[in-house]
C-alpha positions as CSV (number, residue, x, y, z in Angstrom):
1,M,11.3,-6.4,-10.8
2,N,12.2,-3.7,-13.5
3,I,9.3,-3.1,-15.7
4,L,8.7,-0.9,-18.8
5,L,5.3,0.2,-20.0
6,I,4.8,1.9,-23.5
7,R,1.6,4.1,-24.1
8,L,2.0,7.2,-26.0
9,S,-1.5,8.8,-26.4
10,A,-4.2,9.6,-26.4
11,L,-5.7,11.4,-23.2
12,G,-8.5,9.0,-22.6
13,D,-6.4,6.0,-23.2
14,I,-3.7,7.3,-21.0
15,V,-6.0,7.8,-18.1
16,I,-7.6,4.3,-18.6
17,M,-4.0,2.7,-18.8
18,T,-3.5,3.8,-15.1
19,S,-5.3,0.5,-14.3
20,A,-2.0,-1.3,-15.3
21,L,-0.1,1.1,-13.0
22,E,-2.5,0.3,-10.1
23,Y,-2.1,-3.5,-10.9
24,L,1.6,-3.3,-10.8
25,K,1.8,-1.3,-7.6
26,D,4.3,-3.0,-5.1
27,K,5.1,-5.5,-7.9
28,G,8.1,-3.7,-9.2
29,K,9.9,-0.5,-10.3
30,V,8.0,0.9,-13.3
31,T,9.2,3.0,-16.1
32,L,6.6,4.6,-18.3
33,I,7.2,6.0,-21.7
34,T,4.6,8.4,-23.0
35,K,4.3,11.8,-24.7
36,R,5.7,14.6,-22.7
37,K,2.3,16.6,-22.6
38,Y,0.9,13.9,-20.4
39,F,3.5,14.1,-17.8
40,E,1.4,16.4,-15.7
41,L,-0.9,13.4,-15.0
42,F,1.9,11.5,-13.1
43,I,3.2,14.4,-10.9
44,Q,4.2,12.7,-7.6
45,D,2.7,9.4,-8.7
46,N,4.6,6.9,-6.5
47,R,3.5,3.9,-8.7
48,I,6.0,5.2,-11.3
49,E,9.8,5.1,-10.8
50,R,10.7,6.9,-13.9
51,L,8.8,8.8,-16.7
52,L,10.4,9.1,-20.1
53,D,9.4,10.8,-23.4
54,E,9.4,8.7,-26.5
55,S,12.5,10.5,-27.7
56,D,14.3,9.2,-24.4
57,L,14.3,5.7,-25.7
58,K,18.1,6.0,-26.3
59,A,18.6,6.9,-22.7
60,I,17.5,3.4,-21.9
61,G,20.5,2.1,-23.9
62,N,21.3,-1.5,-23.0
63,E,19.4,-1.5,-19.7
64,P,18.0,-4.7,-19.1
65,F,14.2,-5.0,-18.0
66,D,12.7,-8.0,-16.5
67,L,9.4,-7.3,-18.4
68,A,8.5,-4.8,-21.2
69,C,4.9,-4.5,-22.4
70,D,3.5,-2.3,-25.3
71,L,0.2,-0.9,-24.2
72,H,-0.5,0.8,-27.4
73,A,0.1,-1.8,-30.0
74,K,0.9,0.5,-33.0
75,P,3.7,-0.1,-35.5
76,K,5.7,2.7,-33.7
77,T,5.5,1.2,-30.3
78,L,6.1,-2.4,-31.5
79,S,9.3,-1.0,-32.9
80,M,10.1,0.5,-29.5
81,L,9.4,-2.7,-27.8
82,F,11.6,-4.6,-30.2
83,K,14.7,-2.4,-29.5
84,V,14.3,-2.8,-25.7
85,K,16.2,-5.3,-23.9
86,A,13.8,-7.3,-21.7
87,R,13.7,-11.0,-20.6
88,K,10.1,-11.0,-21.2
89,K,7.8,-8.9,-23.4
90,C,4.1,-8.6,-24.0
91,M,1.5,-6.5,-25.8
92,F,-2.1,-5.8,-25.1
93,N,-4.9,-7.0,-27.4
94,K,-7.2,-4.1,-28.5
95,R,-9.4,-6.6,-30.3
96,P,-9.0,-5.0,-33.8
97,V,-10.8,-7.7,-35.6
98,Q,-13.8,-7.8,-33.5
99,R,-14.1,-3.9,-33.6
100,R,-13.7,-3.7,-37.4
101,L,-16.4,-6.5,-37.9
102,A,-18.8,-4.5,-35.7
103,V,-18.1,-1.4,-37.9
104,W,-18.5,-3.2,-41.1
105,F,-21.6,-5.4,-40.2
106,K,-23.3,-3.1,-37.6
107,K,-23.3,-5.8,-35.1
108,R,-22.8,-5.5,-31.3
109,I,-19.8,-7.2,-29.8
110,K,-19.1,-8.6,-26.4
111,E,-18.0,-5.6,-24.2
112,V,-14.7,-6.0,-22.6
113,P,-13.6,-2.9,-20.7
114,L,-10.4,-1.4,-22.0
115,Y,-9.1,-1.1,-18.4
116,K,-9.0,-4.9,-18.3
117,L,-7.4,-5.2,-21.6
118,Y,-4.6,-3.1,-20.2
119,V,-4.0,-5.5,-17.3
120,T,-4.7,-8.8,-18.9
121,P,-1.2,-9.2,-20.6
122,L,0.6,-8.4,-17.3
123,Q,-1.6,-11.1,-15.3
124,K,0.5,-14.0,-16.7
125,Y,3.6,-12.9,-14.9
126,F,2.2,-12.4,-11.6
127,D,-0.2,-14.3,-9.2
128,D,-2.8,-11.8,-9.2
129,T,-6.0,-12.0,-11.2
130,T,-7.5,-8.7,-10.1
131,Y,-8.6,-5.8,-12.4
132,P,-8.0,-2.5,-10.7
133,L,-10.2,0.5,-11.9
134,P,-8.3,3.3,-13.5
135,S,-7.1,6.1,-11.1
136,L,-5.1,9.3,-11.1
137,K,-2.7,10.0,-8.2
138,L,-1.5,13.6,-8.8
139,P,-1.8,16.4,-6.1
140,F,-5.4,17.7,-5.7
141,F,-6.3,21.3,-5.2
142,K,-9.4,23.5,-5.9
143,V,-8.9,25.7,-9.0
144,E,-8.7,29.4,-8.1
145,G,-11.6,31.5,-9.7
146,L,-14.2,28.6,-9.7
147,P,-17.2,28.7,-7.4
148,D,-17.7,26.3,-4.6
149,R,-20.5,24.5,-6.5
150,Y,-20.5,24.0,-10.3
151,I,-20.8,21.3,-13.0
152,A,-18.0,20.8,-15.7
153,V,-19.1,20.6,-19.1
154,F,-17.0,19.4,-22.1
155,P,-18.8,20.1,-25.2
156,G,-15.7,19.1,-27.5
157,A,-14.2,15.7,-28.7
158,S,-11.5,14.6,-30.9
159,Q,-13.9,14.4,-33.8
160,R,-16.8,16.7,-34.6
161,Q,-18.9,13.6,-35.3
162,K,-18.8,12.8,-31.7
163,M,-19.9,16.1,-30.3
164,W,-23.5,16.5,-28.9
165,P,-25.1,19.7,-30.2
166,L,-23.9,22.8,-28.3
167,E,-27.4,24.1,-27.9
168,Y,-28.2,20.9,-26.1
169,F,-25.5,21.5,-23.6
170,L,-26.6,25.0,-23.1
171,K,-30.1,23.9,-22.4
172,V,-28.9,21.5,-19.7
173,S,-26.8,24.1,-18.2
174,S,-29.6,26.7,-18.2
175,S,-32.2,24.5,-16.7
176,I,-29.7,23.4,-13.9
177,F,-28.8,27.1,-13.2
178,E,-32.6,27.9,-13.1
179,K,-33.3,25.0,-10.6
180,Y,-30.4,24.9,-8.4
181,H,-28.4,28.1,-9.0
182,I,-25.5,26.0,-10.0
183,P,-23.4,27.4,-12.9
184,S,-21.6,25.4,-15.7
185,V,-17.9,25.6,-16.2
186,Y,-17.3,24.9,-19.9
187,M,-13.8,23.4,-20.5
188,G,-11.9,21.8,-23.3
189,A,-9.1,22.5,-25.8
190,E,-11.6,23.0,-28.9
191,E,-12.4,26.5,-30.0
192,M,-16.1,27.4,-29.9
193,E,-18.2,30.5,-29.4
194,L,-20.1,30.5,-26.1
195,P,-22.8,32.9,-25.2
196,Q,-22.4,35.3,-22.3
197,K,-24.9,34.0,-19.9
198,P,-25.1,34.1,-16.1
199,Y,-25.0,30.3,-16.0
200,I,-21.9,30.0,-18.1
201,I,-18.3,30.2,-16.8
202,N,-16.1,30.0,-19.9
203,R,-12.8,28.1,-19.3
204,I,-12.3,26.8,-22.8
205,G,-8.6,26.4,-23.4
206,M,-7.8,26.2,-19.7
207,K,-4.3,25.0,-19.1
208,P,-2.4,23.3,-17.7
209,L,-3.8,19.7,-17.7
210,S,-3.5,19.5,-13.9
211,Y,-6.0,22.4,-13.5
212,I,-8.5,20.4,-15.8
213,V,-8.1,17.4,-13.6
214,N,-8.7,19.3,-10.6
215,A,-11.6,21.3,-12.0
216,I,-13.2,17.9,-12.6
217,K,-12.5,16.6,-9.3
218,Y,-14.2,19.2,-7.3
219,S,-17.1,19.7,-9.7
220,Q,-20.8,18.4,-8.7
221,L,-20.8,16.3,-11.9
222,V,-19.4,16.2,-15.4
223,L,-21.3,16.2,-18.6
224,S,-19.1,15.2,-21.6
225,N,-19.1,13.7,-24.9
226,D,-17.2,10.4,-25.4
227,S,-13.8,11.9,-24.7
228,G,-10.6,12.1,-22.6
229,P,-12.3,14.3,-19.8
230,A,-15.0,11.7,-19.3
231,H,-12.3,9.1,-18.4
232,I,-10.7,11.7,-16.2
233,A,-14.0,12.1,-14.2
234,A,-14.1,8.3,-13.8
235,A,-10.6,8.1,-12.7
236,V,-11.1,10.9,-9.9
237,N,-14.6,9.4,-8.9
238,T,-16.8,12.4,-10.0
239,P,-20.4,11.6,-11.1
240,L,-20.3,11.4,-14.8
241,F,-23.0,11.8,-17.5
242,V,-21.4,10.6,-20.8
243,I,-22.8,10.9,-24.4
244,F,-22.0,8.2,-27.0
245,G,-22.9,8.9,-30.8
246,P,-21.2,7.0,-33.6
247,T,-19.1,4.9,-31.3
248,I,-20.3,2.4,-28.8
249,P,-19.3,1.3,-25.3
250,E,-18.8,-2.3,-26.4
251,F,-15.5,-1.1,-28.0
252,G,-14.2,-0.9,-24.4
253,F,-14.7,2.8,-24.1
254,R,-17.2,2.8,-21.4
255,P,-16.0,4.8,-18.4
256,V,-15.8,2.9,-15.1
257,S,-15.7,4.3,-11.8
258,K,-16.6,4.1,-8.1
259,A,-18.7,7.2,-8.7
260,P,-22.2,6.9,-10.6
261,V,-21.7,6.9,-14.5
262,F,-24.7,7.6,-16.5
263,L,-24.3,6.6,-20.2
264,F,-26.5,8.0,-23.0
265,E,-26.7,6.5,-26.5
266,R,-29.3,5.6,-29.3
267,K,-29.3,1.8,-29.3
268,D,-32.2,1.6,-31.8
269,L,-29.9,3.1,-34.7
270,K,-28.9,0.3,-37.0
271,C,-26.2,2.6,-38.5
272,R,-24.1,2.5,-35.3
273,P,-21.1,2.0,-35.0
274,C,-20.3,3.9,-38.0
275,S,-16.5,4.0,-37.1
276,L,-14.1,3.0,-34.5
277,H,-13.2,6.5,-33.2
278,G,-16.1,8.7,-34.8
279,E,-13.7,9.8,-37.5
280,K,-16.2,9.0,-40.3
281,K,-18.7,11.6,-41.6
282,C,-22.5,10.8,-41.0
283,K,-23.8,9.1,-44.0
284,Y,-27.1,10.8,-43.4
285,G,-25.6,14.1,-42.7
286,D,-27.8,14.8,-39.5
287,L,-25.9,13.1,-36.6
288,R,-29.3,11.5,-35.8
289,C,-27.2,9.2,-33.1
290,L,-26.4,12.6,-31.1
291,R,-29.4,14.7,-32.0
292,G,-31.9,11.9,-30.9
293,I,-30.5,12.2,-27.2
294,M,-32.5,15.0,-25.9
295,P,-31.5,17.3,-23.1
296,E,-34.6,16.3,-21.0
297,E,-33.5,12.8,-20.8
298,I,-30.1,13.8,-19.2
299,L,-31.7,16.5,-17.1
300,N,-34.1,13.8,-15.6
301,K,-31.0,11.8,-14.5
302,I,-29.2,14.9,-13.3
303,D,-32.1,16.0,-11.3
304,G,-32.3,12.6,-9.6
305,L,-28.6,12.9,-8.7
306,L,-28.6,16.5,-7.4
307,K,-31.8,15.8,-5.3
């Protein structure tokens, strides 16, 4: 079977979408259309027959597909799906109505993991009702210049409203170094000033993306905001400590892994969720959903894991 999948962005969603690749393994030849900056994630991935950039749509021409599925569900990708020749077409349901109602009326919704939502539209075409976990299949290697033992820390996020205070991250790093002599490697694309301390290894802005994945793979654990690196950690089975602020895991964004995942959030705040992706400014101006999660709470869980 000749299968086309479309998912253009963003990093976390691209990683979660690999559940669909795992589901389709041995079911046909898969062509994936995504943004070129994510190609690195699929180096030597034998689940994919062909990897195309969104600008390569013309290269497909009149090529017939048995199945084409839009796993992005945006006007742009729907237009791409419409132009493709395929006997059967499908689209994933990201539950926009339920999410919007949760934001407007501040009510919790039934949690359906996003990785399952990516697989569900494919299941009606195959005699297979399983839901494989997201996984990355690129070549793994230890990143040169990093110590044998370290924790990977990602203090940034796509929105500033999703970022746990930097001083809280530093408190966790300092305490771990003092107790276990394990330094923290700080990574991410976001520019930020870090103090020069013995417990900090500054790799902010480290490239390429494959280096980030491998730095995560070989770390003792990952401490991250609700962002793409958290989902990478889950996909390569590294213990994960993830912090949710304005968004909620019920939107489907809870990282799922074979490794331990510790999720921290302020369930007592009635103002959550305040937006779908953390894009809205805090109406109180103090980001209490994040500042209310104290470093000691996370340190207790990390201590239990490292012991």
